[in-house]
C-alpha positions in Angstrom: 0.3 0.1 0.0 0.9 3.6 -0.9 -0.7 5.7 1.3 -1.9 8.9 -0.1 -5.2 9.3 1.8 -7.2 9.2 5.1 -10.8 9.2 6.1 -12.0 10.2 9.6 -15.2 9.9 11.1 -16.4 12.4 13.5 -18.4 11.4 16.3 -16.9 9.3 19.1 -13.3 9.1 17.1 -12.4 12.9 16.5 -14.4 14.0 19.5 -16.3 11.8 21.8 -20.1 13.0 21.5 -21.5 9.5 21.3 -20.8 9.0 25.4 -22.4 12.4 26.2 -25.1 11.7 24.1 -26.1 8.4 25.3 -26.0 9.9 28.9 -28.5 12.5 27.4 -31.1 10.1 26.0 -30.7 7.4 29.6 -31.3 11.1 31.7 -34.4 11.8 29.1 -35.8 8.1 29.2 -35.4 7.9 33.4 -37.4 11.5 33.2 -40.4 10.1 31.4 -40.3 6.7 33.7 -38.5 4.9 31.2 -35.3 2.8 30.7 -32.9 2.9 27.5 -30.9 0.0 27.2 -27.6 0.6 25.8 -28.0 -2.0 22.9 -31.2 -0.3 22.5 -29.5 3.2 21.9 -26.3 1.6 20.3 -28.2 0.4 17.5 -28.2 4.4 16.2 -24.6 5.1 16.4 -22.9 6.4 13.3 -26.5 6.6 12.0 -28.9 10.0 10.5 -31.4 10.9 13.6 -33.8 10.1 10.6 -32.5 6.9 10.3 -33.2 5.5 13.9 -36.4 7.0 15.6 -35.1 6.9 19.0 -38.5 9.1 20.1 -40.2 6.1 18.7 -38.7 3.9 21.3 -39.5 6.5 24.5 -43.1 6.9 22.7 -43.6 3.0 22.9 -41.8 2.4 26.1 -44.4 5.0 28.0 -47.1 3.8 25.8 -48.4 7.8 24.7 -47.5 10.4 22.0 -45.0 12.6 23.5 -44.1 16.5 22.6 -41.0 15.6 20.2 -39.9 19.4 20.3 -39.6 19.5 24.0 -38.0 16.2 24.4 -35.5 17.0 21.6 -35.0 20.5 23.5 -34.1 18.6 26.9 -31.8 15.6 25.0 -30.0 18.6 23.5 -29.5 20.8 26.5 -27.9 17.9 28.6 -25.9 16.5 26.1 -24.5 20.1 24.6 -23.4 20.7 28.4 -21.0 17.9 28.4 -20.0 17.9 24.7 -18.7 21.2 25.4 -16.6 20.5 27.9 -15.2 17.0 26.3 -11.6 17.6 24.7 -10.3 16.0 21.7 -10.0 12.4 21.8 -6.3 11.4 22.5 -3.6 11.6 20.1 -6.2 12.4 17.4 -4.4 16.2 16.6 -1.2 14.9 16.9 -1.6 12.0 14.1 -3.9 14.6 12.2 -1.0 17.1 12.0 1.7 14.3 11.6 -0.2 12.7 8.5 -0.5 16.4 7.1 3.1 17.2 7.3 3.8 14.4 5.0 1.1 15.4 1.9 -1.5 13.0 3.1 -5.0 13.9 1.9 -7.5 14.3 4.5 -11.0 14.2 5.0 -14.0 13.6 7.3 -17.1 11.6 6.1 -19.6 11.8 8.9 -23.4 10.8 9.2 -24.1 13.7 11.1 -25.5 17.0 9.7 -23.4 19.9 8.2 -23.7 22.4 10.7 -22.9 20.0 13.5 -19.7 18.9 12.1 -18.4 22.1 10.8 -19.1 23.9 14.0 -17.4 21.2 16.2 -14.3 21.2 13.9 -14.3 24.9 13.6 -14.4 25.1 17.4 -11.6 23.1 17.7 -9.6 25.1 15.2 -9.5 21.7 12.9 -11.2 22.5 9.5 -8.2 23.7 8.1 -6.7 20.3 8.1 -9.3 18.4 6.0 -8.7 18.3 2.3 -13.0 17.5 1.9 -15.7 17.5 4.7 -18.3 15.4 3.9 -22.0 14.9 6.2 -25.2 13.0 6.1 -26.6 16.8 4.0 -24.1 15.7 1.2 -25.8 11.9 0.4 -28.8 10.3 -0.3 -27.6 7.3 2.3 -25.5 8.0 5.5 -23.6 5.2 7.0 -23.6 2.0 7.2 -24.5 2.4 3.5 -20.7 3.5 1.5 -21.8 6.4 -0.4 -20.1 9.0 1.6 -17.0 7.0 2.1 -17.6 6.4 -2.2 -17.9 10.2 -2.5 -15.4 11.3 -0.4 -13.1 9.1 -2.3 -13.9 10.4 -5.6 -13.3 14.2 -4.2 -9.8 13.0 -3.1 -9.1 11.5 -6.5 -8.1 8.6 -4.6 -8.5 4.7 -5.6 -9.6 2.5 -2.2 -6.4 0.5 -1.8 -4.6 4.4 -1.9 -6.6 5.0 1.6 -7.6 4.1 5.1 -11.1 4.7 7.1 -10.7 5.2 10.8 -14.0 4.7 12.2 -15.3 3.8 15.9 -18.6 2.1 15.4 -20.1 -0.9 13.8 -21.9 1.2 11.3 -19.1 3.4 10.2 -17.1 0.2 10.1 -19.6 -1.4 7.5 -19.3 1.8 5.6 -15.9 1.9 5.3 -15.8 -1.9 4.0 -18.4 -1.6 1.7 -16.7 0.8 0.0 -13.6 -1.8 0.1 -11.2 0.2 2.4 -9.3 -0.6 5.0 -10.5 0.2 8.1 -9.1 0.8 11.8 -11.2 1.1 14.3 -10.3 3.0 17.6 -14.1 3.0 20.1 -14.1 5.2 22.6 -15.7 4.5 26.1 -19.2 3.3 24.5 -18.4 2.2 21.0 -15.7 -0.1 22.9 -18.7 -2.3 24.0 -20.0 -2.9 20.6 -18.6 -5.6 18.3 -15.8 -4.0 16.0 -14.7 -7.0 14.7 -15.5 -6.6 11.2 -12.4 -3.4 11.1 -9.4 -5.0 9.8 -7.3 -2.9 12.8 -8.8 -2.5 16.1 -6.8 0.2 18.3 -7.4 1.4 22.0 -6.1 5.1 20.8 -4.3 6.9 18.6 -2.1 8.6 21.6 1.5 8.1 21.2 1.3 6.8 17.3 2.7 8.3 14.8 1.7 7.7 11.0 4.7 5.4 10.3 3.7 3.4 13.3 0.1 2.6 12.1 1.6 1.7 8.9 3.3 -0.8 10.9 0.5 -1.7 12.5 -1.3 -2.3 9.5 1.7 -4.4 7.9 3.0 -2.0 5.4 7.0 -1.6 6.1 7.5 1.3 4.3 5.4 4.4 2.6 6.7 6.7 0.2 4.9 10.0 1.7 4.1 13.2 -0.8 6.5 15.6 1.7 8.7 12.7 3.1 
C-alpha cells in the first residue's frame, strides 16, 4: 500500500460526542419513567437521526405520544453541556498534524449533519486540516451505506487501496468496508462495548502512535510520502 489519504469519522472518533449522547438519552428516558438499555441506543450510533427514531422508542415505552420538540430540547441541553467540555480524543490532533505534514490527503466523512460537524471542527480549530468534509447532508444514504466513503474518495481523486478509513462504530466500519477501504477502528468509552470485529485493525487509541507506527501495525513496511 502507498497511502495517499485518510478518511476520518467525526462523532466518537475526533470528538467523543457519543458518550454524552447516551448519557443524555438515558437521562431523558428516566425523566419519562422509562429505561434505555445500552444495546437499544447503540443501534443508532453512526446513523442519521432520521434513520433511527429514538423518540418512537421512548413513546413505545411510555405508551403515549410525547411533545417531540420538548423531548429533543431536553436531550440537546443535557448533551450540549457535556460536549462543550469534551476535549479532542487522545492523540487525534498530533496524528492529524503528522499525516498532514507528510502530504497525506485528509477528509472527514460523517453521518451527522453539516452544521454539527463543521461547527465542532471549527470550535476546535480543525477545519483547515481537511481537504474535504462530507456529512449526511451531502448524500442520499448515510452510514452504514458506503455512499459517504465513495463520494469522499472521488473528491480526493483516490482509489480505495490508496486510502484508509478510521472509525469507531459498527455502522461506520460497515460503510468503510462496503466501499472496499481498509478500516482501522479506534473505539471510545461506549463503542468499545460494541462488536467491531469487521474492522481490519482495532487500536485502543491514537495516542503516541505516529503515521509510520500505524502503517507498521497495518503491515506496511514502507510508505513513500509526498513530503517525506
